[in-house]
C-alpha positions in Angstrom: 3.7 25.9 -5.9 6.6 25.2 -8.5 4.8 24.1 -11.8 8.4 23.5 -13.3 9.1 20.6 -10.7 6.2 18.4 -12.0 8.7 15.7 -12.9 10.3 15.8 -9.4 6.9 15.6 -7.7 5.9 12.5 -10.0 9.2 10.6 -9.1 8.4 11.2 -5.3 4.8 9.8 -5.9 6.4 6.8 -7.8 8.8 6.1 -5.1 6.6 6.4 -2.2 3.8 4.7 -3.7 5.9 1.5 -4.9 7.8 1.7 -1.6 5.0 1.5 0.5 3.1 -1.1 -1.6 6.2 -3.4 -1.4 6.9 -3.1 2.3 3.2 -3.5 3.0 3.1 -6.5 0.9 5.8 -8.2 2.6 4.7 -7.4 6.1 0.9 -7.8 5.4 1.4 -11.1 3.7 3.5 -12.6 6.6 0.9 -11.4 9.0 -1.9 -12.8 6.9 -0.2 -16.1 6.7 0.4 -16.2 10.6 -3.4 -15.6 11.2 -4.5 -18.1 8.5 -2.2 -20.9 9.7 -0.8 -20.6 13.2 -3.4 -21.7 15.7 -3.7 -18.8 18.3 -6.3 -18.1 20.8 -8.1 -15.2 19.7 -6.5 -15.0 16.0 -9.9 -14.1 14.5 -10.5 -11.4 16.9 -7.2 -10.0 16.2 -7.7 -10.0 12.8 -10.8 -8.1 13.1 -9.3 -5.4 15.4 -6.5 -4.9 12.8 -8.8 -4.5 10.0 -11.2 -2.1 12.1 -8.2 0.2 12.4 -8.9 0.9 8.7 -11.8 2.7 10.2 -9.8 5.1 12.3 -10.0 8.7 10.7 -6.6 9.5 9.0 -6.3 12.8 10.7 -6.2 10.9 14.1 -3.1 9.4 12.9 -1.6 12.1 10.7 -1.1 14.5 13.7 0.7 12.1 16.0 2.9 10.9 13.0 3.9 14.6 12.4 5.0 15.1 15.9 6.9 11.9 16.0 8.5 12.8 12.6 9.4 16.2 13.7 10.8 15.1 17.1 13.0 12.6 15.1 13.9 15.3 12.5 12.4 13.0 9.8 9.9 15.4 8.3 9.7 15.7 4.4 11.5 12.4 3.9 10.6 9.7 1.6 11.0 7.1 4.3 8.7 8.8 6.8 5.9 9.0 4.1 6.4 5.3 3.1 6.0 4.3 6.7 3.0 6.4 7.3 1.3 4.8 4.3 2.1 1.4 5.8 -0.3 2.4 8.7 -3.3 1.9 6.4 -2.0 -0.4 3.7 -0.8 -3.3 5.9 -4.2 -4.0 7.4 -5.7 -4.1 4.0 -3.0 -6.5 2.6 -3.0 -8.7 5.8 -6.8 -9.1 5.4 -6.9 -9.9 1.7 -3.8 -12.2 1.9 -5.3 -14.0 4.9 -8.2 -15.2 2.8 -6.1 -16.2 0.0 -3.9 -18.4 2.3 -7.0 -19.9 4.1 -8.1 -21.3 0.7 -5.0 -23.2 0.4 -4.9 -26.7 1.6 -2.7 -27.4 4.5 -1.4 -30.7 3.0 1.1 -28.3 0.9 2.8 -27.3 3.9 2.7 -30.6 5.5 4.3 -32.2 2.6 7.1 -29.6 2.5 7.6 -30.1 6.3 8.0 -33.9 5.7 10.5 -33.1 3.1 12.6 -31.0 5.6 11.3 -27.5 5.1 10.9 -25.2 8.3 7.7 -23.3 8.3 9.5 -20.2 6.7 10.7 -22.5 3.9 7.3 -23.7 3.1 5.9 -20.3 3.1 8.7 -18.8 0.8 9.2 -22.1 -1.5 5.4 -23.2 -1.7 3.0 -20.9 -0.6 4.3 -17.7 -2.2 4.8 -19.1 -5.6 1.3 -20.5 -5.6 -0.3 -17.4 -4.3 1.7 -15.1 -6.6 -1.1 -14.0 -8.8 -3.1 -12.7 -5.6 -0.1 -11.3 -4.1 0.4 -9.4 -7.3 -3.1 -8.1 -7.3 -2.9 -7.1 -3.7 0.3 -5.0 -4.5 -1.4 -3.2 -7.4 -4.2 -2.2 -5.3 -1.8 -1.0 -2.5 0.0 0.9 -5.1 -3.2 2.7 -6.4 -4.3 3.5 -2.9 -0.8 5.1 -2.1 -0.7 7.0 -5.2 -4.0 8.9 -4.6 -3.3 9.6 -0.7 -3.3 13.2 0.2 -3.7 14.0 3.9 -0.4 12.2 5.2 1.4 13.6 2.3 0.0 17.2 3.0 0.8 17.0 6.7 4.3 15.0 6.6 6.0 16.9 3.4 7.0 20.3 2.6 9.1 20.5 -0.5 11.4 17.7 -0.9 9.2 14.9 -0.7 5.9 16.5 -2.0 3.8 14.0 -4.1 1.3 15.0 -7.0 -1.8 14.8 -4.9 -0.3 17.6 -2.8 0.6 19.7 -6.1 -2.9 19.4 -7.4 -4.4 20.4 -3.9 -1.8 23.3 -3.9 -3.0 24.6 -7.3 -6.5 24.4 -6.5 -6.3 26.2 -3.1 -3.8 29.0 -4.3 -5.7 32.0 -2.8 -2.8 34.3 -3.7 -2.9 34.2 -7.5 -6.1 32.5 -7.9 -6.8 29.0 -9.1 -4.8 28.4 -12.3 -7.3 26.2 -14.1 -5.0 25.3 -17.1 -2.4 24.0 -14.6 -4.9 22.4 -12.4 -6.2 20.4 -15.6 -2.7 19.5 -16.8 -1.3 18.4 -13.6 -4.4 16.6 -12.6 -4.4 14.7 -16.0 -0.7 13.8 -15.3 -1.5 12.3 -11.9 -4.6 10.2 -13.3 -2.9 9.0 -16.5 -0.1 7.0 -14.9 -2.4 5.1 -12.7 -4.7 4.2 -15.7 -1.7 3.1 -17.8 -0.2 1.0 -14.9 -3.7 -0.7 -14.5 -3.9 -1.4 -18.1 -0.4 -3.0 -18.3 -0.9 -5.2 -15.1 -4.6 -6.1 -15.7 -3.8 -9.7 -16.7 -2.0 -10.3 -13.3 -4.9 -8.3 -11.6 -7.5 -10.3 -13.1 -5.6 -13.7 -12.5 -5.3 -12.7 -9.0 -8.9 -11.7 -8.5 -10.2 -15.0 -10.1 -7.6 -17.1 -8.3 -8.9 -15.8 -5.1 -12.5 -16.3 -6.0 -12.1 -19.9 -7.2 -9.5 -21.6 -5.5 -10.5 -24.1 -2.7 
C-alpha cells in the first residue's frame, strides 16, 4: 500500500463515482421513463425483475466481470470499474425514476406532441426539466453508493485505478507490517469527509428531490 499516493486514489474514487453515477442516471432514467410511459405487456413484471437483480450477491457478478475484463485486457481501468458499478446502479436509478415519471400527468407529453415534439423531444424538453430535482437527488444517492463500494474495486483493480475503500481495506489487512492504526484512521477520515461535505453542499437539491417525489401528483 502506497500511503503517499492517497491523492491519486482519491482522484480515482471521484472519477469512478461521478462517472458511474452520471452514466447510470442517463441509462436508468431513460429505462424508467420507458417502463412508466410505454405500454408493454409485462412491463411491471420486467421492472420488478430488474429491481430484483439488486438482490444478486455482488461476488456472483464480480468474478465473471473480472474474467471478461481480463480477456479484453481491461483490468485496472477506470472505465471497467465504471461499467461494473452500473450493474447495480442502473436498476436502482431506473426504479426510482420510474416512480417519479409515473407521478407526472400524461397531458404534458400529449401537449408537447401536439406542438410537434417527438417522444424523445417531449422527454428531454418537458419531462427532464420538470423532474430535475428528483433526478439530481437520484444522482447524489448513486454517487454515494459508488463512492463506498469495495468488492468490485478490490477484484477489478490492482494499482492504477485503486479507489479509497480498497486503500482503507489494504491498510487494515496489512499482515506483513501489521495494521497501521494512525494511517487507517487518517485515510478512513479522508474517505468519509468528502462524502459528508458533498451531501451538505447538495442537501438543498436532495431535499427538494425527495419532497418533490413524495408530493407530486
